[in-house]
ROLUMTOR-393473 format. One record per residue (C-alpha): x, y, z; residue in one letter. Coordinates in steps of 0.5 Angstrom, whole numbers, padded with zeros to 4 digits, always signed. Layout:
BEGIN
XYZa...
//
This chain:
BEGIN
-0015+0015+0040m-0018+0009+0043e-0019+0003+0039l-0026+0004+0038q-0025+0010+0035q-0020+0007+0030v-0026+0002+0028k-0031+0008+0027s-0026+0012+0023l-0024+0006+0018g-0032+0005+0017e-0033+0013+0016r-0027+0013+0011i-0030+0006+0008k-0037+0008+0007s-0035+0015+0004n-0030+0012-0002i-0036+0006-0003s-0040+0012-0006r-0035+0012-0012v-0032+0005-0012i-0037+0000-0013v-0036-0007-0010g-0029-0007-0008k-0030-0007+0000d-0024-0012+0001d-0019-0007-0003i-0021-0001+0001i-0020-0005+0007d-0013-0007+0005l-0011+0000+0003v-0014+0003+0010m-0010-0002+0014i-0004+0000+0010s-0005+0007+0011l-0006+0006+0019f+0000+0002+0019c+0004+0008+0016s+0006+0003+0010g+0005+0004+0003h+0001+0001-0003v+0002-0002-0010l-0004-0003-0014l-0002-0007-0020e-0007-0008-0025d-0010-0007-0032v-0012+0000-0034p-0019+0002-0033g-0021-0002-0027v-0021+0004-0022g-0014+0004-0019k-0013+0012-0020t-0020+0013-0018m-0019+0009-0011l-0013+0014-0009a-0016+0020-0011k-0023+0018-0007c-0018+0016-0001l-0015+0023-0001a-0021+0027-0002r-0024+0023+0004s-0018+0026+0009i-0017+0033+0010d-0010+0033+0008c-0005+0035+0002e-0005+0030-0004f-0001+0030-0011k-0001+0026-0017r+0006+0025-0021i+0005+0021-0028q+0012+0017-0028f+0015+0017-0035t+0022+0015-0038p+0025+0022-0038d+0023+0024-0030l+0029+0026-0026l+0030+0025-0018p+0029+0032-0017t+0023+0033-0021d+0020+0029-0015l+0024+0031-0009t+0026+0038-0011g+0032+0042-0013i+0036+0048-0010n+0036+0054-0015y+0040+0060-0015f+0035+0066-0014d+0039+0072-0017q+0034+0077-0013k+0036+0074-0006q+0043+0073-0009g+0043+0066-0006e+0041+0059-0007f+0033+0057-0005v+0030+0050-0004f+0024+0049-0009r+0020+0043-0006q+0018+0037-0010g+0011+0034-0010p+0014+0029-0005i+0013+0034+0000f+0006+0032+0001t+0001+0027+0005n-0002+0023+0000i+0002+0022-0006i+0000+0018-0012l+0005+0015-0016a+0002+0013-0023d+0005+0008-0027e+0011+0008-0023i+0015+0003-0027n+0015+0007-0033r+0021+0011-0030a+0028+0010-0030t+0031+0006-0024p+0035+0012-0022r+0028+0016-0021t+0025+0010-0018q+0031+0010-0013s+0029+0017-0010s+0023+0014-0007l+0027+0009-0003l+0029+0014+0003e+0022+0018+0003c+0018+0011+0004m+0022+0008+0009e+0025+0014+0013e+0020+0019+0012r+0025+0024+0010q+0029+0027+0004v+0036+0028+0003t+0038+0034-0002i+0045+0036-0003d+0047+0033+0004g+0041+0037+0007d+0036+0032+0010t+0029+0035+0010k+0023+0031+0014i+0017+0029+0011l+0010+0031+0014a+0005+0026+0017k+0002+0022+0015p+0006+0020+0009f+0003+0015+0004f+0005+0013-0003v+0000+0009-0007i+0004+0007-0013a+0000+0004-0020t+0003+0000-0025q+0000-0004-0031n+0003-0011-0031p+0001-0013-0038v+0004-0007-0042e+0012-0008-0041t+0014-0005-0047q+0018+0002-0045g+0018+0000-0037t+0023-0002-0032f+0021-0007-0027p+0021-0005-0019l+0027-0008-0016p+0026-0013-0010e+0029-0007-0005a+0024-0003-0007q+0018-0008-0008l+0020-0009+0000d+0018-0002+0002r+0011-0003+0000f+0007-0006+0005m+0002-0009+0000m+0001-0011-0007r-0006-0011-0009l-0010-0012-0015r-0017-0009-0016m-0020-0014-0021g-0025-0013-0026y-0032-0012-0023p-0038-0017-0024t-0043-0017-0029a-0048-0014-0023q-0043-0009-0021e-0041-0007-0028g-0049-0005-0029k-0049-0001-0022e-0043+0003-0024i-0047+0005-0031l-0053+0006-0027d-0049+0010-0022r-0045+0015-0027f-0050+0015-0032q-0052+0022-0031a-0045+0024-0027k-0038+0026-0030t-0032+0021-0028s-0030+0027-0023s-0029+0025-0015v-0035+0029-0012d-0034+0026-0004i-0034+0030+0002d-0028+0030+0007t-0030+0025+0013v-0023+0025+0017a-0017+0030+0019s-0010+0028+0018s-0009+0029+0026e-0014+0023+0026e-0010+0019+0021i-0004+0020+0025v-0007+0018+0032e-0010+0012+0029a-0003+0010+0027q-0001+0011+0034e-0007+0007+0037a-0006+0000+0034f+0000-0001+0038a-0004-0003+0044s-0007-0009+0040v-0005-0015+0044r-0001-0020+0040v-0001-0027+0043n+0006-0031+0043d+0002-0037+0039a+0000-0032+0034v+0008-0029+0034k+0010-0036+0033d+0005-0037+0027y+0008-0031+0024i+0015-0034+0024i+0013-0041+0022s+0010-0037+0016i+0016-0033+0015i+0021-0039+0016e+0017-0043+0011a+0018-0038+0005t+0026-0038+0007r+0026-0046+0006n+0021-0048+0001h+0024-0051-0005e+0021-0047-0010k+0023-0040-0007i+0030-0037-0008i+0029-0031-0003l+0024-0031+0003g+0021-0026+0007v+0025-0021+0010s+0024-0019+0018p+0021-0012+0015r+0016-0017+0012g+0015-0021+0018s+0014-0014+0022l+0009-0011+0017a+0005-0018+0017l+0004-0017+0025m+0003-0009+0024k-0003-0011+0019a-0006-0016+0023a-0006-0011+0029q-0010-0006+0025v-0014-0011+0022y-0016-0013+0029a-0018-0006+0031a-0022-0005+0025l-0026-0011+0027k-0027-0008+0034g-0022-0013+0038r-0016-0011+0042d-0013-0017+0040y-0010-0021+0034v-0013-0028+0032i-0009-0033+0027p-0015-0032+0022d-0012-0024+0022d-0005-0027+0020v-0008-0032+0015k-0013-0026+0012h-0007-0021+0010l-0001-0026+0009a-0002-0026+0001l-0003-0018+0000p+0003-0017+0005v+0008-0023+0003l+0007-0025-0004a+0011-0019-0007h+0017-0020-0002r+0019-0027-0005i+0022-0029-0011i+0021-0036-0014l+0025-0041-0018r+0025-0041-0025g+0021-0047-0026h+0015-0045-0021a+0009-0045-0025v+0001-0044-0023t-0006-0044-0026t-0008-0038-0030k-0010-0032-0027g-0006-0033-0020i+0001-0031-0019k+0006-0036-0018p+0008-0033-0011s+0001-0033-0009e+0000-0040-0011a+0006-0042-0007v+0004-0038-0001l-0003-0041-0001s+0000-0048-0001d+0005-0046+0005i-0001-0043+0009l-0005-0050+0008k+0001-0054+0011e+0003-0050+0017i-0002-0051+0023p-0006-0046+0026v-0006-0045+0033p-0012-0046+0037t-0011-0045+0044e-0010-0039+0049e-0011-0034+0044i
//
């Protein structure tokens, strides 16, 4: 697939999702970047702002399998991955696939499941495979996890450990709509139900081709040095006790490549990196206990924003 086709594919999917989701073009862009990077997304926000609806719209826009799992404290790892059971008619053990064997999976309220169940996603998200009773099974392509969690209601929840947060390419927040967007939502759905009613505009094969095409987007040495400067700054900052891992630096570079392709360019510029730094890196750092910030902004995002302001941006030979 040519880079111009990647841009066209992204525009088709975005336009289709925007028929249902109002005023969240930037969030849709970031979700598609994660999908084209073969990454995963954590949507963290209060109930009712459209997290589940966004996931459903994305799945309906692509001709591939979609499954939704409601995470609860009594959910077991085998409820996700599947189980070997003894079939009396056949006289042997038979494997019954779990919902993880799909293309797009919505892990709703992921922090309500126990750490044991959450950990069953680690191998699936990173290696795209599942090991059950010593037998490794490869997952289908594309494989994309959209997980949601409510950051406000913490009773009966199990916070995701850092190792699992690092598996998500981006952590995003939908945010409340503006007054004008809120009125548009009322007008648009006054005579409609809340069910998703949109067309399929892309095939799973096109998504897989797009996931391979962005590798041809050029990244100048100056841009790579800029990325490393940001990563190193997170590891040496006085307010940060755990900086960004090499997985995070790779995620930032790949996200910048896809973003450039969606903008119709075959090269990355520093602004691409700067635009994506917060959603890609903020959830990968751990702050010291005294780090605080203003209301409505996560402390990690505030510290990362300060780092971006301090690091000089390359301007020549890009």
